[in-house]
N, C-alpha and C positions, 0 to 999 in steps of 0.2 A: 115502609111496608106495614100495612095494617093486618093483624092476624086476629081472626075470630077466636076468642078464648075457648069456645066449644071444640074447635078443631086444632088447637095448638098442640104440638108434639114435643115441646121443650121438655116436658116432664119425662117422656120416654128416654130422651137423651141423658137427662140427669140420673134417671134410675139406672142406666147402664154404667155410669161412673160411680154412683153412690151406693152400690150394693153392699151388703154386710162385709164382704171380704175385700172389695176392690181398693179401698183406701189403705188398709194395712199392706196389701200387695204392692201398691204403688209406692208407699213410703219405704218399704224394704228395698225395692228395686232402685229407687232414687238414691238411697243411702249407699247401696253396694254396687250400683251400675249393672253388674252382670251376676246373676245367680242361677245355679242349676235348679231344676225342678225339685230335686230331693232336698236341696238346701232351703228352698222356700217352704217345703213341707215341714222341715225341722223347726223353723222359726214361727210357723203357724200350725202347731200340732193339732188343733181342733178341726181343721179343714180336711175333708176327704180328698183323695186323689182326683176323683171325678169332678168335684166342685172346684178344685184348684185349676184343673185343666179347662173347665168351662169358663171360669172367670178370666183366665189368661187369654183365651181365644177372643172373648168379648172385648177385653182391654186392648188387644192388638188392633182390632178394627177401629175402635174409638180413638185411640191415641194416634193412629195414622191419620185419621180424619182431622183431629185437632191440630196436628202438626201442619197439614196442608192448609187448613184455615189460617193458622198463625202466620205462615209464609205469605198468603194472599193479603192478610190484614196488615202485615208489616209493609208490604209494597204499597198498599192503599195509603197508609200513614205517611210513607216517605214521599208520595206524590203530593200530599196536602202541604207538606213542609216547605 
């Protein structure tokens, strides 16, 4: 598949994952598996409730999409083997 760099939207996807707060949120969630909203706020005291909520909603969609892609990719690789 050839993508014209002028119309490539990969940067939009990466921006969704690489926002200022997303990596710290992901790291805390990976380390602790389950955290309450208030617990995330405590470990990230500089983030507002509104910003934390916004970032969590964005991450929910992108992580779900990445999970689905990972499953399809794993099937693709197993067919090649």
